N, C-alpha and C positions, 0 to 999 in steps of 0.2 A: 162257821165252817172252819175247818182246820186243814192246813196244807199238810199233806201226808207223803212227803218224798215224791217219788215218781208216780205214785198212785193218783195224785191229783187232790182235789178238795173233797173232804168227807164230812157229812153231817150225821154223826153217829146215831142220835136218837131217832132220826127219820130214815135211817138206812139208805142215804143217798150218796152216790159217788159220781163226781163229775171230773173227767180227765180228757186231756188232749191226746189222741192216739191216731197215728198214721195219717196226719193231715186233716183230722176232723175231731170234733168234740163228741164224747161219748158220755151218756148218762145211764147209770144203773140205779133204778129205783123200783119200789113195789108197783105192781100193776094198778093198784087203787090210786096211788099218787099220780101216775101217768094219766089215768082216765078222769080223775076228779079235778086235778089241778093243772098239770102240764098241758094236756091237749086243749082244754077250753081256753087257756091263756094263749096258746099258739094260734087257735082259730081267730080269736079277737084281734091279736096283733096282725095276723095275715089280712084280715078285712081292712084294718086301718092302713096298712101298707098299700093295699090295692087302691084305696080311695086316694091316698097321697100320690101314688104313681100316675093315676088317671088325671088328677088335677095338674100335675107337673107336665105330663105329656100334652095336655090341651094348651097349657101356657106356652110351651115351647113351639107348638104348631102355630098358635095365634101370633106369637112374636115373629116367627119366620114368614107368616103370610100377612103381615101388617094388620093384625087384629081381626082377620076374617077366618072364623072357624066353621063356616057353613060348608055343607057338602059341595064337592066339586061339581060344576055344571058339566053334564055330558055333552060332548061336542057332537054336532050333527055329522053324519057320515059325509065325507067329501064326495063331490060329484065325480063321476068317472070321466076320464079324458075321452074326447071324441075319438071314434075309430077312424083311423086314416083311410081315406078312399083309395081304392086300387086303381092304378093307371093302366 
């Protein structure tokens, strides 16, 4: 890839342009590249990230609950207070 001034990084033979624009990254690439390469890679990375975040969340909860990650036990409804007798 070649740094091309303010335009960003360019890969001429693949017609790819990657640049930082208005607070985010922008990629210009042929639709075939997006469909065959970019999107499948994104989907796989997204799956891996979700697995990692799930494991991390469970570990944090387990440590906070002293290694107990079981479902919380539902409390039985408290009994109502007795009705005061009228005098």
